C-alpha positions in Angstrom: 49.3 -22.9 67.9 50.6 -23.8 64.4 54.2 -22.9 63.5 55.8 -24.1 60.2 59.3 -23.1 59.3 61.1 -23.8 56.0 58.7 -26.6 55.0 59.8 -28.4 51.8 58.1 -31.3 50.1 59.4 -33.6 47.4 57.7 -36.1 45.2 59.6 -38.9 43.5 58.4 -40.2 40.2 60.6 -42.9 38.9 64.2 -41.6 39.0 63.0 -38.0 39.0 62.6 -35.9 42.2 60.2 -33.0 42.1 60.1 -30.1 44.5 56.4 -29.4 45.4 56.7 -27.0 48.3 59.5 -24.4 48.7 60.5 -23.1 52.1 57.0 -22.5 53.4 56.7 -20.5 56.6 53.4 -20.0 58.4 52.0 -19.2 61.9 48.4 -19.6 62.8 47.2 -18.6 66.2 44.3 -20.0 68.2 40.9 -18.6 67.0 42.1 -17.5 63.6 40.0 -18.0 60.4 42.5 -18.4 57.5 41.8 -19.0 53.8 44.5 -20.6 51.6 44.0 -19.7 48.0 45.7 -20.5 44.7 45.2 -22.1 41.3 45.0 -25.8 40.7 48.5 -27.4 41.0 49.8 -24.5 43.2 50.4 -26.8 46.2 47.4 -26.0 48.4 46.3 -29.6 49.0 49.9 -30.7 49.7 50.3 -27.9 52.2 47.1 -28.6 54.2 47.9 -32.3 54.2 51.0 -31.4 56.2 49.1 -29.0 58.4 46.4 -31.6 59.1 49.0 -34.3 60.0 48.0 -36.4 57.0 51.5 -36.3 55.5 54.5 -36.8 57.7 57.1 -37.0 54.9 58.4 -33.5 54.7 61.5 -31.4 55.4 61.5 -28.5 57.8 60.1 -27.8 61.3 56.4 -28.1 62.3 55.6 -27.2 65.9 52.0 -27.8 67.0 51.1 -26.7 70.6 54.7 -27.0 71.6 55.1 -30.5 70.0 57.7 -31.0 67.3 55.7 -33.1 64.8 58.8 -34.1 62.8 60.1 -36.0 65.8 57.0 -38.0 66.7 56.5 -41.7 65.9 53.8 -42.8 63.5 51.5 -43.8 66.3 52.0 -40.5 68.1 51.4 -38.7 64.8 48.1 -40.5 64.3 47.0 -39.8 67.9 47.7 -36.1 67.5 45.7 -36.0 64.3 42.7 -37.9 65.8 42.6 -35.7 68.9 43.3 -32.2 67.5 41.9 -31.8 63.9 38.6 -32.2 62.2 38.2 -32.5 58.4 35.4 -31.1 56.2 35.5 -32.2 52.5 33.9 -30.8 49.3 32.0 -34.0 48.6 31.0 -34.7 52.2 32.5 -38.2 52.5 29.4 -39.6 54.2 28.5 -43.3 54.5 25.3 -43.5 52.5 23.8 -46.7 54.1 24.3 -45.4 57.7 22.1 -42.9 59.4 23.1 -39.2 60.0 23.8 -40.0 63.7 25.9 -43.1 62.9 28.0 -41.0 60.5 28.6 -38.4 63.2 29.4 -41.2 65.8 32.2 -42.8 63.7 35.1 -40.7 65.2 33.8 -41.3 68.7 33.5 -45.0 68.3 37.1 -45.1 67.0 38.1 -43.2 70.1 36.6 -45.9 72.3 33.2 -44.4 73.4 30.2 -46.7 73.9 27.2 -46.4 71.5 25.1 -44.7 74.1 27.8 -42.1 74.8 28.5 -41.5 71.1 24.8 -41.2 70.3 24.3 -38.6 73.0 27.3 -36.5 71.7 26.2 -36.9 68.1 22.7 -35.6 68.8 24.2 -32.7 70.7 26.5 -31.6 67.9 23.8 -32.1 65.3 21.7 -29.5 67.2 24.7 -27.1 67.0 24.7 -27.2 63.2 21.0 -26.9 62.8 20.1 -30.6 62.3 18.2 -31.4 65.5 15.9 -34.4 65.0 17.7 -35.6 61.8 19.7 -38.3 63.5 17.7 -41.3 62.1 17.6 -39.9 58.5 19.8 -41.3 55.7 22.2 -38.9 53.9 20.6 -39.6 50.6 17.3 -38.1 51.9 19.1 -34.8 52.7 19.9 -31.8 50.6 23.6 -30.9 49.7 23.7 -28.2 52.4 22.3 -30.5 55.0 24.8 -33.2 54.1 27.6 -30.7 54.4 26.3 -29.8 57.9 26.5 -33.5 58.8 30.1 -33.5 57.6 30.8 -30.4 59.8 29.1 -32.1 62.8 31.3 -35.2 62.3 34.4 -32.9 62.3 33.3 -31.1 65.5 32.1 -34.1 67.5 35.5 -34.8 69.0 35.9 -31.1 69.9 39.2 -30.6 68.0 41.5 -27.6 68.3 41.1 -26.7 64.7 39.2 -27.5 61.5 40.6 -28.0 58.0 37.9 -27.3 55.3 38.9 -28.3 51.8 36.6 -26.5 49.3 33.6 -26.9 51.6 31.3 -24.9 49.3 32.6 -26.3 46.0 29.6 -28.6 45.5 26.9 -26.2 46.7 24.8 -23.4 45.2 25.4 -19.8 46.2 22.6 -19.6 48.7 23.6 -22.8 50.4 27.3 -21.8 50.3 26.4 -18.6 52.2 24.5 -20.7 54.9 27.6 -22.9 55.3 29.9 -19.9 55.5 27.7 -18.4 58.2 28.0 -21.6 60.1 31.8 -21.4 59.9 31.8 -17.8 61.0 29.6 -18.7 64.0 32.0 -21.5 64.9 35.0 -19.1 64.6 33.2 -16.6 66.9 33.0 -19.3 69.5 36.8 -19.8 69.3 37.2 -22.5 66.7 40.4 -22.2 64.6 39.6 -22.8 60.9 42.0 -23.3 58.0 40.0 -23.3 54.7 41.1 -24.0 51.2 39.1 -22.3 48.5 39.5 -21.0 44.9 36.5 -18.6 45.3 37.5 -15.1 46.2 34.1 -14.3 47.6 34.5 -17.2 50.1 38.0 -16.2 50.9 36.9 -12.7 51.8 34.5 -14.2 54.4 37.6 -15.2 56.4 39.9 -13.0 58.5 43.1 -13.7 56.6 44.0 -14.8 53.0 47.2 -16.6 52.1 48.0 -17.0 48.4 50.1 -19.9 47.1 51.7 -20.0 43.7 54.1 -22.8 42.4 54.6 -24.2 45.9 55.5 -20.8 47.5 53.6 -18.4 49.7 53.4 -15.2 47.6 51.1 -13.1 49.9 49.7 -13.3 53.4 47.3 -10.5 54.4 44.4 -9.8 56.8 40.9 -9.1 55.4 39.4 -5.7 56.0 35.7 -6.6 56.5 34.6 -2.9 56.8 35.9 -2.0 53.3 35.5 -5.5 51.9 39.2 -5.7 50.8 42.4 -7.4 51.7 44.8 -5.2 53.6 48.5 -4.9 52.7 50.1 -5.8 49.4 47.7 -7.2 46.8 48.2 -10.4 45.0 50.6 -9.9 42.0 47.9 -10.8 39.4 45.6 -8.0 40.8 47.9 -5.1 40.5 46.5 -2.2 38.5 48.2 -1.0 35.3 49.2 2.4 36.9 50.7 0.7 40.0 52.7 -1.6 37.7 54.0 1.4 35.6 54.9 3.3 38.8 56.7 0.3 40.2 58.6 -0.2 37.0 59.6 3.5 36.9 60.8 3.4 40.5 62.9 0.3 39.8 64.4 1.9 36.7 65.3 5.1 38.6 66.9 3.2 41.4 68.9 1.1 38.9 70.4 4.2 37.3 71.7 5.4 40.7 73.2 2.0 41.6 77.0 1.5 40.9 78.1 -0.8 38.2 79.2 -3.4 40.7 75.6 -3.8 42.0 74.4 -4.1 38.4 76.9 -6.9 37.8 75.8 -8.5 41.0 72.1 -8.3 40.0 73.0 -9.8 36.6 74.8 -12.7 38.3 71.6 -13.6 40.1 69.7 -14.1 36.8 70.8 -17.7 36.3 69.8 -18.6 39.8 66.4 -17.0 39.2 66.0 -18.8 36.0 66.9 -22.1 37.7 64.3 -21.4 40.4 61.7 -20.8 37.7 62.7 -24.0 35.9 62.4 -26.0 39.1 59.0 -24.4 39.7 57.8 -25.3 36.2 59.1 -28.9 36.7 57.3 -29.1 40.0 54.1 -27.8 38.5 54.4 -30.2 35.6 55.0 -33.1 38.0 51.9 -32.3 40.0 49.9 -31.9 36.9 51.1 -35.3 35.6 50.3 -36.9 38.9 46.9 -35.3 38.9 46.2 -36.5 35.3 47.4 -40.0 36.2 45.0 -40.1 39.2 42.2 -38.8 37.0 42.9 -41.5 34.3 43.1 -44.2 36.9 39.7 -43.0 38.4 38.2 -42.9 34.9 39.5 -46.4 34.2 38.0 -47.7 37.4 34.7 -46.0 36.6 34.6 -47.4 33.0 35.4 -50.9 34.3 32.6 -50.7 36.9 30.1 -49.5 34.3 31.1 -52.2 31.8 30.6 -54.9 34.5 27.3 -53.3 35.3 26.2 -53.4 31.6 27.3 -57.1 31.3 25.3 -58.0 34.4 22.3 -56.2 33.1 22.5 -58.0 29.8 22.8 -61.4 31.6 19.9 -60.7 33.8 17.9 -59.6 30.8 18.7 -62.9 28.9 17.7 -65.0 31.9 14.5 -63.3 33.0 13.4 -62.2 29.5 12.8 -58.8 31.0 15.2 -55.8 30.7 15.2 -53.4 33.6 14.9 -49.7 32.7 17.8 -47.5 33.7 17.8 -43.8 32.8 20.9 -42.5 34.6 22.9 -42.6 31.4 21.9 -42.3 27.8 24.3 -45.0 26.6 22.9 -47.5 29.1 19.4 -46.6 28.2 20.1 -47.2 24.5 21.8 -50.5 25.2 18.9 -51.6 27.4 16.4 -50.6 24.7 18.3 -52.7 22.2 18.3 -55.7 24.6 14.6 -55.2 25.2 13.9 -55.3 21.4 16.1 -58.3 20.9 14.6 -60.2 23.8 11.0 -59.4 22.6 11.9 -60.7 19.1 13.4 -63.8 20.5 10.3 -64.5 22.7 8.0 -63.9 19.7 10.0 -66.3 17.5 10.0 -68.9 20.3 6.3 -68.6 20.7 5.7 -68.8 17.0 7.9 -71.9 16.7 6.1 -73.6 19.5 2.7 -72.7 18.0 3.8 -74.1 14.6 5.0 -77.3 16.2 1.8 -77.7 18.1 -0.3 -77.1 14.9 1.8 -79.6 13.0 1.4 -82.2 15.7 -2.3 -81.6 15.8 -2.5 -82.0 12.0 -0.6 -85.2 12.1 -2.8 -86.5 14.8 -5.9 -85.6 12.8 -4.5 -87.2 9.6 -3.7 -90.4 11.5 -7.1 -90.5 13.0 -8.7 -90.0 9.6 -6.6 -92.8 8.1 -7.5 -95.1 10.9 -11.2 -94.3 10.4 -10.9 -94.9 6.7 -9.0 -98.2 7.3 -11.7 -99.3 9.7 -14.4 -98.4 7.2 -12.7 -100.4 4.4 -12.3 -103.4 6.7 -15.9 -103.2 7.7 -17.0 -103.0 4.0 -14.9 -106.1 3.1 -16.3 -108.0 6.0 -19.8 -107.0 5.0 -19.2 -108.2 1.4 -17.8 -111.5 2.7 -20.7 -112.0 4.9 -23.1 -111.3 2.0 -21.3 -113.8 -0.2 -21.5 -116.5 2.3 -25.2 -116.2 2.6 -26.0 -116.6 -1.2 -27.4 -120.2 -2.2 -25.0 -122.4 -4.2 -25.8 -123.1 -8.0 -26.6 -126.8 -9.0 -24.0 -126.6 -11.8 -21.3 -126.0 -9.3 -22.0 -129.4 -7.8 -21.8 -131.4 -11.0 -19.0 -133.8 -11.1 -16.7 -134.5 -14.1 -18.3 -138.0 -14.5 -21.8 -136.6 -14.9 -20.5 -134.3 -17.6 -18.9 -137.2 -19.4 -22.1 -139.3 -19.3 -24.1 -136.5 -20.7 -21.7 -136.1 -23.5 -21.9 -139.9 -24.3 -25.6 -139.8 -24.4 -25.6 -137.0 -26.8 -23.3 -138.8 -29.1 -25.4 -141.9 -29.0 -28.5 -140.0 -30.0 -26.6 -138.7 -32.9 -25.5 -142.2 -34.0 -29.1 -143.7 -33.8 -30.3 -140.9 -35.9 
């Protein structure tokens, strides 16, 4: 069903061109359960992106069900992807504000089915993965294992020819991981072809075939012996025992002693080429590592920007409403909000105290003015009362004597003195 021959993948970073995949050859038959394993940066994700029709920029030959993928148009490439492969991701990739059924219905709606048809098929496949009756639930109300089952249901709803599962148990605990792996085994028993990427050897041994990738190359491809719990054939280089390594070294040394000098020279002439290949491999791994670090830094930058905007918004709302909402999902945010809460409380207390002082001062002034008015009125009343009393007192006779009478009296007195 899947045939890849001499697949090479290059990445360009500025003026540099890095070789990510080197002459990858792989055949996967219908009904196989294959695990692709390798360390971070080994090329696993790049390889499955090509297998799953997500990446069409590669060199080599990819034949899927008799179709040469390298010769298809972009529209044909997208159609093949939509009709033949389902994806299961480590972090589920569900739409949180849509119901379980609506999440499963998404591929069907893109395919042109009506809501009624899509809902019927969604309910059917939810029953197959053990989620009968969960259609109207929101993903946030489900456990991690249940959310992964929804993701698997969404991948199965279009009845694809094979599944690509990228670390499907990476975010789950051991018990839930076993449940999900049992679901994958059941699907495989019913004929579903599954290509799974994992770094967990235990998960890898649950499949029927393990392919190891290192530095963009397939270094081993062996079936799994479930009866003995081991991988058949040659073991991965890193797992060779010390005795096997010693035996292999002795055999090589022995054979080298028998070889003629010409073969030795020929072998020595291959050293630079081998060194060059190793250098290219290291450069490729470094490029992938730098690209991964760049993506990580960009993601962190976006996250920090989002959190900063959130903190500014929280502070603004606190200043307007004089009430700081409590958020406990991060210690730093909680500390900031606590500081805002204390600052806002102090501001409110100062404002209330200021308003109280102003009110008390105004009241004192009003009381003082009222007292002065009363005193003024009392003084005015007292003056009026005295004036009235003075006007009622009888006038003295002396006050009405004229200047002439006084003069006559004086003359009479003088006369009496003269007669005497």
